[in-house]
All heavy atoms as an XYZ file, in Angstrom:
653
protein
N      10.859    -77.470     21.828
C      11.322    -76.291     22.515
C      10.379    -75.141     22.220
O       9.916    -74.979     21.102
C      12.730    -75.937     22.047
C      13.284    -74.721     22.736
S      14.868    -74.228     22.056
C      14.338    -73.459     20.550
N      10.075    -74.352     23.222
C       9.228    -73.180     23.072
C       9.981    -71.971     23.584
O      10.946    -72.086     24.337
C       7.942    -73.342     23.867
C       7.062    -74.474     23.383
C       5.801    -74.579     24.229
O       5.704    -74.006     25.299
N       4.826    -75.304     23.726
N       9.512    -70.789     23.171
C      10.083    -69.566     23.720
C       9.708    -69.542     25.191
O       8.548    -69.735     25.556
C       9.508    -68.327     23.005
C      10.072    -67.060     23.596
C       9.795    -68.405     21.510
N      10.707    -69.328     26.066
C      10.400    -69.365     27.491
C       9.563    -68.149     27.886
O       9.516    -67.131     27.193
C      11.657    -69.512     28.342
C      12.599    -68.324     28.281
O      12.132    -67.189     28.099
O      13.799    -68.521     28.436
N       8.871    -68.288     29.001
C       7.923    -67.263     29.437
C       8.583    -65.911     29.663
O       7.974    -64.878     29.439
C       7.196    -67.733     30.697
C       6.240    -68.881     30.430
C       5.484    -69.302     31.677
O       5.327    -68.478     32.605
O       5.045    -70.460     31.720
N       9.844    -65.916     30.076
C      10.558    -64.662     30.299
C      10.759    -63.898     28.994
O      10.793    -62.674     28.986
C      11.926    -64.932     30.931
C      11.863    -65.471     32.337
C      13.258    -65.788     32.885
O      14.226    -65.160     32.406
O      13.351    -66.640     33.758
N      10.908    -64.602     27.892
C      11.206    -63.978     26.605
C       9.957    -63.638     25.800
O      10.009    -62.778     24.927
C      12.105    -64.889     25.788
N       8.831    -64.281     26.067
C       7.634    -64.115     25.244
C       7.217    -62.653     25.133
O       6.959    -62.160     24.033
C       6.465    -64.975     25.777
C       5.151    -64.601     25.114
C       6.750    -66.449     25.545
N       7.147    -61.950     26.239
C       6.710    -60.556     26.214
C       7.601    -59.690     25.347
O       7.125    -58.898     24.522
N       8.908    -59.842     25.493
C       9.854    -59.055     24.702
C       9.762    -59.402     23.218
O       9.785    -58.518     22.365
C      11.275    -59.274     25.207
N       9.633    -60.682     22.916
C       9.525    -61.108     21.516
C       8.261    -60.525     20.896
O       8.291    -59.963     19.797
C       9.530    -62.650     21.408
C       9.123    -63.103     20.015
C      10.900    -63.206     21.765
N       7.141    -60.643     21.594
C       5.890    -60.114     21.052
C       5.948    -58.603     20.868
O       5.472    -58.081     19.857
C       4.708    -60.499     21.951
C       4.336    -61.986     21.923
C       3.236    -62.273     22.922
C       3.933    -62.419     20.521
N       6.546    -57.891     21.807
C       6.676    -56.436     21.660
C       7.503    -56.092     20.429
O       7.153    -55.176     19.669
C       7.314    -55.819     22.903
C       6.362    -55.743     24.070
O       5.146    -55.797     23.902
N       6.907    -55.631     25.257
N       8.593    -56.803     20.225
C       9.451    -56.528     19.074
C       8.743    -56.865     17.768
O       8.883    -56.138     16.779
C      10.759    -57.300     19.215
C      11.608    -56.753     20.342
C      12.785    -57.604     20.673
N      13.505    -57.018     21.814
C      14.535    -57.582     22.387
N      14.993    -58.733     21.945
N      15.123    -56.990     23.407
N       7.989    -57.945     17.748
C       7.246    -58.303     16.535
C       6.128    -57.305     16.255
O       5.889    -56.944     15.098
C       6.694    -59.724     16.649
C       7.741    -60.833     16.623
C       7.084    -62.183     16.865
C       8.501    -60.825     15.301
N       5.456    -56.849     17.298
C       4.407    -55.837     17.104
C       5.000    -54.523     16.610
O       4.412    -53.836     15.772
C       3.620    -55.647     18.394
C       2.701    -56.821     18.686
C       1.827    -56.579     19.908
N       1.016    -57.756     20.155
C       1.118    -58.538     21.224
N       1.986    -58.258     22.182
N       0.339    -59.589     21.369
N       6.168    -54.170     17.131
C       6.856    -52.960     16.670
C       7.189    -53.097     15.184
O       6.957    -52.179     14.395
C       8.130    -52.718     17.470
C       8.865    -51.454     17.062
C      10.079    -51.178     17.917
N       9.698    -51.041     19.319
C      10.270    -51.684     20.328
N      11.268    -52.510     20.103
N       9.875    -51.498     21.557
N       7.713    -54.249     14.789
C       8.038    -54.485     13.382
C       6.782    -54.427     12.520
O       6.802    -53.867     11.420
C       8.741    -55.835     13.217
N       5.693    -54.972     13.032
C       4.435    -54.953     12.291
C       3.975    -53.512     12.059
O       3.594    -53.144     10.949
C       3.371    -55.734     13.055
C       2.035    -55.807     12.358
C       1.019    -56.600     13.176
O       1.080    -56.620     14.402
N       0.103    -57.252     12.498
N       4.050    -52.689     13.101
C       3.663    -51.287     12.967
C       4.580    -50.546     12.018
O       4.123    -49.738     11.192
N       5.874    -50.824     12.107
C       6.834    -50.179     11.216
C       6.609    -50.608      9.770
O       6.713    -49.795      8.843
C       8.261    -50.495     11.657
C       8.634    -49.831     12.962
C       9.926    -50.386     13.543
O      10.238    -51.562     13.384
N      10.657    -49.535     14.233
N       6.279    -51.875      9.561
C       6.016    -52.360      8.216
C       4.766    -51.695      7.639
O       4.737    -51.323      6.456
C       5.876    -53.879      8.209
C       5.772    -54.538      6.842
C       6.955    -54.160      5.964
C       5.702    -56.046      6.994
N       3.751    -51.530      8.465
C       2.554    -50.801      8.013
C       2.932    -49.381      7.605
O       2.388    -48.836      6.642
C       1.488    -50.782      9.108
C       0.838    -52.129      9.299
O       0.820    -52.961      8.402
N       0.304    -52.360     10.487
N       3.869    -48.780      8.353
C       4.345    -47.447      8.008
C       5.063    -47.426      6.671
O       4.881    -46.501      5.871
N       5.871    -48.444      6.400
C       6.578    -48.538      5.120
C       5.575    -48.631      3.979
O       5.698    -47.938      2.964
C       7.546    -49.744      5.096
C       8.089    -50.000      3.699
C       8.678    -49.540      6.079
N       4.579    -49.470      4.151
C       3.552    -49.634      3.114
C       2.843    -48.310      2.854
O       2.658    -47.903      1.699
C       2.555    -50.741      3.511
C       3.261    -52.103      3.491
C       1.343    -50.747      2.583
C       2.480    -53.225      4.145
N       2.468    -47.604      3.924
C       1.796    -46.309      3.777
C       2.700    -45.293      3.088
O       2.238    -44.501      2.257
C       1.356    -45.794      5.145
N       3.996    -45.325      3.422
C       4.942    -44.401      2.798
C       5.055    -44.654      1.299
O       5.086    -43.711      0.501
C       6.318    -44.533      3.462
C       6.365    -44.014      4.888
S       7.910    -44.450      5.729
C       9.023    -43.278      4.973
N       5.122    -45.906      0.912
C       5.219    -46.253     -0.502
C       3.950    -45.827     -1.231
O       4.009    -45.241     -2.318
C       5.505    -47.753     -0.688
C       6.911    -48.083     -0.179
C       5.343    -48.178     -2.144
C       7.213    -49.562     -0.100
N       2.798    -46.126     -0.619
C       1.525    -45.755     -1.239
C       1.374    -44.244     -1.389
O       0.752    -43.768     -2.339
C       0.355    -46.327     -0.436
C       0.264    -47.845     -0.516
C      -0.792    -48.440      0.385
O      -1.261    -47.778      1.335
O      -1.165    -49.595      0.133
N       1.983    -43.496     -0.458
C       1.893    -42.031     -0.500
C       2.966    -41.418     -1.400
O       3.000    -40.199     -1.576
C       2.008    -41.470      0.912
N       3.844    -42.247     -1.945
C       4.873    -41.744     -2.837
C       6.008    -41.024     -2.136
O       6.616    -40.122     -2.698
N       6.300    -41.424     -0.907
C       7.367    -40.790     -0.128
C       8.724    -41.042     -0.769
O       8.912    -41.966     -1.557
C       7.369    -41.318      1.304
C       6.179    -40.953      2.146
C       6.273    -39.543      2.706
N       7.425    -39.345      3.565
C       7.446    -39.584      4.872
N       6.385    -40.041      5.495
N       8.551    -39.347      5.556
N       9.683    -40.225     -0.366
C      11.049    -40.307     -0.850
C      11.639    -41.683     -0.563
O      11.433    -42.252      0.515
C      11.884    -39.215     -0.158
C      13.310    -39.214     -0.641
O      13.526    -38.880     -1.814
O      14.202    -39.558      0.165
N      12.380    -42.198     -1.516
C      12.983    -43.534     -1.404
C      13.868    -43.645     -0.164
O      13.866    -44.670      0.516
C      13.781    -43.827     -2.664
S      14.536    -45.445     -2.697
N      14.639    -42.609      0.145
C      15.534    -42.645      1.306
C      14.743    -42.835      2.598
O      15.147    -43.611      3.470
C      16.340    -41.352      1.369
C      17.345    -41.316      2.488
C      18.139    -40.022      2.466
C      19.095    -39.976      3.652
N      19.842    -38.721      3.700
N      13.595    -42.156      2.711
C      12.754    -42.309      3.903
C      12.211    -43.731      4.011
O      12.160    -44.311      5.099
C      11.585    -41.316      3.877
C      12.032    -39.879      3.991
O      13.144    -39.633      4.498
O      11.254    -38.996      3.565
N      11.804    -44.290      2.873
C      11.254    -45.650      2.856
C      12.320    -46.658      3.279
O      12.073    -47.536      4.106
C      10.680    -45.998      1.461
C      10.281    -47.464      1.396
C       9.492    -45.105      1.127
N      13.530    -46.508      2.725
C      14.616    -47.442      3.052
C      14.989    -47.329      4.529
O      15.221    -48.342      5.203
C      15.837    -47.193      2.142
C      17.051    -47.966      2.630
C      15.509    -47.569      0.714
N      15.022    -46.115      5.054
C      15.344    -45.918      6.469
C      14.317    -46.619      7.353
O      14.677    -47.300      8.323
C      15.392    -44.410      6.802
O      16.410    -43.813      6.002
C      15.684    -44.179      8.271
N      13.047    -46.473      7.016
C      11.989    -47.116      7.795
C      12.043    -48.631      7.639
O      11.839    -49.371      8.598
C      10.611    -46.583      7.377
C       9.467    -47.087      8.219
C       9.523    -46.620      9.661
O      10.174    -45.636      9.991
N       8.847    -47.330     10.529
N      12.357    -49.103      6.443
C      12.462    -50.545      6.217
C      13.623    -51.141      7.010
O      13.522    -52.252      7.530
C      12.634    -50.832      4.720
C      12.436    -52.261      4.260
C      11.085    -52.807      4.683
C      12.594    -52.351      2.755
N      14.707    -50.390      7.150
C      15.834    -50.854      7.970
C      15.404    -51.007      9.428
O      15.848    -51.933     10.109
C      17.002    -49.875      7.853
N      14.538    -50.114      9.899
C      14.034    -50.220     11.272
C      13.208    -51.493     11.438
O      13.275    -52.154     12.477
C      13.208    -48.984     11.624
N      12.434    -51.847     10.419
C      11.657    -53.097     10.455
C      12.613    -54.280     10.581
O      12.412    -55.173     11.410
C      10.782    -53.259      9.191
C      10.115    -54.621      9.159
C       9.744    -52.154      9.096
N      13.655    -54.264      9.782
C      14.626    -55.350      9.799
C      15.280    -55.490     11.174
O      15.427    -56.600     11.689
C      15.688    -55.102      8.721
O      16.649    -56.122      8.733
N      15.651    -54.365     11.774
C      16.274    -54.419     13.112
C      15.305    -54.989     14.144
O      15.698    -55.788     14.995
C      16.748    -53.028     13.531
C      18.062    -52.615     12.889
C      18.628    -51.346     13.489
N      17.731    -50.199     13.438
C      17.581    -49.402     12.395
N      18.250    -49.621     11.287
N      16.738    -48.378     12.444
N      14.038    -54.575     14.076
C      13.052    -55.086     15.042
C      12.865    -56.596     14.877
O      12.783    -57.332     15.873
C      11.717    -54.360     14.873
N      12.837    -57.069     13.638
C      12.711    -58.509     13.405
C      13.958    -59.252     13.877
O      13.856    -60.324     14.480
C      12.455    -58.792     11.923
C      11.080    -58.396     11.412
C      11.029    -58.562      9.898
C       9.972    -59.189     12.089
N      15.125    -58.683     13.607
C      16.365    -59.306     14.078
C      16.389    -59.400     15.594
O      16.755    -60.435     16.161
C      17.590    -58.515     13.613
C      17.891    -58.699     12.128
O      17.315    -59.628     11.515
O      18.689    -57.914     11.603
N      15.983    -58.328     16.269
C      15.990    -58.337     17.728
C      15.028    -59.391     18.271
O      15.336    -60.071     19.250
C      15.648    -56.956     18.269
C      16.785    -55.945     18.051
C      16.420    -54.558     18.530
N      15.991    -54.514     19.918
C      16.801    -54.356     20.956
N      18.096    -54.224     20.760
N      16.317    -54.320     22.177
N      13.874    -59.551     17.635
C      12.937    -60.602     18.059
C      13.567    -61.972     17.852
O      13.500    -62.844     18.726
C      11.625    -60.485     17.287
N      14.199    -62.161     16.702
C      14.853    -63.441     16.420
C      15.970    -63.750     17.394
O      16.098    -64.880     17.871
N      16.777    -62.742     17.713
C      17.865    -62.961     18.659
C      17.330    -63.304     20.047
O      17.909    -64.115     20.764
C      18.791    -61.747     18.721
C      19.622    -61.567     17.483
C      19.747    -60.319     16.902
C      20.278    -62.641     16.904
C      20.514    -60.148     15.751
C      21.050    -62.479     15.753
C      21.166    -61.225     15.179
N      16.214    -62.706     20.422
C      15.611    -63.018     21.721
C      15.145    -64.475     21.739
O      15.319    -65.182     22.735
C      14.458    -62.064     22.017
C      13.907    -62.176     23.411
C      14.901    -61.656     24.410
C      14.299    -61.551     25.796
N      15.287    -61.141     26.786
N      14.580    -64.926     20.636
C      14.148    -66.322     20.539
C      15.363    -67.246     20.614
O      15.344    -68.269     21.298
C      13.340    -66.558     19.243
C      11.995    -65.823     19.329
C      13.118    -68.045     18.999
C      11.241    -65.775     18.018
N      16.437    -66.877     19.920
C      17.658    -67.687     19.970
C      18.223    -67.749     21.381
O      18.664    -68.805     21.844
C      18.717    -67.119     19.025
C      18.467    -67.353     17.543
C      19.477    -66.578     16.724
C      18.520    -68.820     17.197
N      18.232    -66.614     22.060
C      18.735    -66.597     23.435
C      17.901    -67.513     24.312
O      18.438    -68.236     25.159
C      18.718    -65.169     23.987
N      16.594    -67.511     24.096
C      15.710    -68.392     24.849
C      16.052    -69.855     24.565
O      16.131    -70.675     25.480
C      14.246    -68.108     24.465
O      13.377    -69.042     25.035
N      16.301    -70.170     23.300
C      16.660    -71.534     22.923
C      17.983    -71.962     23.532
O      18.128    -73.093     24.003
N      18.939    -71.045     23.538
C      20.240    -71.377     24.129
C      20.112    -71.614     25.623
O      20.728    -72.533     26.158
C      21.242    -70.260     23.859
C      21.693    -70.192     22.424
S      22.881    -68.885     22.159
C      24.246    -69.485     23.135
N      19.308    -70.797     26.271
C      19.119    -70.959     27.713
C      18.514    -72.336     27.988
O      18.937    -73.037     28.900
C      18.223    -69.838     28.232
C      18.209    -69.691     29.717
C      17.538    -68.416     30.220
N      16.459    -67.901     29.422
C      16.547    -66.787     28.655
N      17.660    -66.118     28.574
N      15.506    -66.372     27.965
N      17.542    -72.741     27.176
C      16.920    -74.052     27.368
C      17.887    -75.179     27.027
O      17.872    -76.226     27.649
C      15.660    -74.164     26.510
C      14.516    -73.298     27.009
C      13.289    -73.437     26.144
O      12.962    -74.535     25.719
N      12.618    -72.332     25.880
N      18.711    -74.933     26.017
C      19.672    -75.953     25.608
C      20.684    -76.205     26.716
O      21.084    -77.341     26.963
C      20.381    -75.518     24.336
S      21.569    -76.725     23.720
N      21.100    -75.136     27.365
C      22.086    -75.275     28.423
C      21.480    -75.848     29.698
O      22.165    -76.471     30.493
C      22.738    -73.924     28.708
C      23.558    -73.363     27.540
C      24.025    -71.954     27.855
C      24.723    -74.269     27.197
N      20.199    -75.607     29.888
C      19.502    -76.187     31.040
C      19.122    -77.622     30.673
O      19.281    -78.058     29.543
C      18.265    -75.368     31.370
N      18.609    -78.319     31.622
C      18.164    -79.676     31.330
C      17.001    -79.638     30.360
O      16.149    -78.760     30.420
C      17.728    -80.372     32.616
C      18.877    -80.703     33.535
C      18.431    -81.503     34.738
O      17.429    -82.229     34.648
O      19.093    -81.397     35.768
N      16.970    -80.587     29.443
C      15.885    -80.689     28.474
C      14.600    -81.069     29.191
O      14.619    -81.659     30.265
C      16.232    -81.732     27.421
N      13.484    -80.705     28.557
C      12.196    -81.103     29.116
C      12.152    -82.622     29.220
O      12.822    -83.328     28.460
C      11.061    -80.617     28.210
C      10.920    -79.114     28.163
C       9.796    -78.679     27.242
O       8.903    -79.490     26.959
O       9.835    -77.522     26.810
N      11.365    -83.101     30.124
C      11.284    -84.533     30.343
C      10.939    -85.256     29.049
O       9.981    -84.916     28.373
C      10.227    -84.854     31.408
C      10.248    -86.288     31.861
C       9.284    -86.535     33.002
O       9.153    -85.660     33.870
O       8.670    -87.604     33.010
N      11.745    -86.202     28.674
C      11.505    -86.985     27.473
C      11.987    -86.330     26.194
O      11.928    -86.927     25.137
N      12.467    -85.084     26.268
C      12.927    -84.383     25.071
C      14.449    -84.351     25.045
O      15.085    -84.218     26.077
C      12.377    -82.964     25.041
N      14.985    -84.484     23.860
C      16.437    -84.402     23.719
C      16.853    -82.939     23.723
O      16.139    -82.089     23.196
C      16.850    -85.060     22.404
N      17.978    -82.619     24.338
C      18.436    -81.230     24.320
C      18.833    -80.827     22.901
O      19.144    -81.672     22.063
C      19.652    -81.247     25.251
C      20.104    -82.655     25.278
C      18.887    -83.501     25.052
N      18.797    -79.506     22.627
C      19.216    -79.025     21.314
C      20.690    -79.345     21.108
O      21.493    -79.230     22.026
C      19.015    -77.513     21.206
C      17.584    -77.103     21.017
S      17.479    -75.340     20.664
C      17.965    -75.328     18.957
N      21.010    -79.722     19.907
C      22.406    -79.991     19.587
C      23.090    -78.693     19.161
O      22.437    -77.701     18.840
C      22.520    -81.003     18.438
O      21.971    -80.414     17.263
C      21.794    -82.308     18.764
N      24.393    -78.724     19.138
C      25.157    -77.564     18.685
C      24.806    -77.242     17.232
O      24.686    -76.082     16.852
C      26.645    -77.857     18.823
C      27.521    -76.665     18.534
C      28.979    -76.956     18.823
O      29.281    -77.613     19.831
O      29.804    -76.510     18.011
N      24.605    -78.268     16.416
C      24.245    -78.066     15.003
C      22.890    -77.369     14.870
O      22.721    -76.498     14.011
C      24.230    -79.406     14.270
N      21.947    -77.741     15.720
C      20.624    -77.096     15.685
C      20.728    -75.628     16.074
O      20.102    -74.765     15.459
C      19.635    -77.829     16.596
C      19.220    -79.185     16.090
C      18.429    -79.975     17.116
O      18.768    -79.940     18.306
O      17.460    -80.631     16.708
N      21.514    -75.333     17.106
C      21.718    -73.938     17.505
C      22.404    -73.139     16.401
O      22.022    -72.007     16.102
C      22.549    -73.861     18.790
C      21.799    -74.148     20.079
C      22.791    -74.225     21.234
C      20.773    -73.070     20.345
N      23.404    -73.740     15.786
C      24.109    -73.064     14.694
C      23.154    -72.755     13.548
O      23.162    -71.656     12.981
C      25.263    -73.943     14.196
C      26.063    -73.300     13.091
C      27.219    -74.185     12.611
O      27.399    -75.294     13.151
O      27.915    -73.752     11.705
N      22.298    -73.702     13.217
C      21.318    -73.512     12.136
C      20.379    -72.361     12.478
O      20.035    -71.548     11.614
C      20.542    -74.798     11.890
C      19.593    -74.715     10.717
C      18.918    -76.050     10.458
C      17.942    -75.917      9.306
N      17.258    -77.189      9.034
N      19.956    -72.268     13.733
C      19.079    -71.176     14.142
C      19.777    -69.834     13.955
O      19.183    -68.878     13.446
C      18.651    -71.359     15.614
C      17.617    -72.439     15.820
S      17.218    -72.711     17.565
C      16.543    -71.136     18.044
N      21.040    -69.723     14.358
C      21.785    -68.483     14.186
C      21.928    -68.128     12.714
O      21.745    -66.981     12.326
C      23.170    -68.588     14.819
C      23.183    -68.248     16.287
C      23.430    -69.248     17.217
C      22.944    -66.967     16.728
C      23.439    -68.946     18.576
C      22.959    -66.670     18.081
C      23.201    -67.650     19.013
N      22.272    -69.111     11.891
C      22.484    -68.849     10.474
C      21.193    -68.444      9.769
O      21.227    -67.744      8.764
C      23.116    -70.065      9.805
C      24.555    -70.359     10.227
C      25.045    -71.656      9.620
C      25.464    -69.197      9.865
N      20.070    -68.879     10.288
C      18.791    -68.507      9.711
C      18.606    -66.993      9.726
O      18.006    -66.408      8.830
C      17.645    -69.190     10.478
O      17.810    -70.598     10.351
C      16.298    -68.813      9.935
N      19.131    -66.325     10.759
C      18.999    -64.866     10.869
C      20.024    -64.113     10.024
O      19.870    -62.923      9.794
C      19.131    -64.432     12.327
C      17.988    -64.837     13.238
C      18.299    -64.411     14.664
C      16.689    -64.218     12.773
N      21.049    -64.815      9.566
C      22.115    -64.135      8.803
C      21.644    -63.692      7.443
O      20.760    -64.195      6.863
C      23.323    -65.038      8.685
């Protein structure tokens, strides 16, 4: 299973946003910024990563509900559950 083409752009944007935010967190720590500011920015990184993960999960569910690729078995309910729990 791959991330479907409709989701790729959104996933990449969210991951790039998280990457930029993480660079900001690193710069804030190196500059000795206030802990509250660092934690707030780190929470934004976490949300961006979660949103990317949820988009990937939605893509997987869409593929699971559609017919599996030729010769491939569809995702099982257990596999989908494991993917969701991975983000928890």
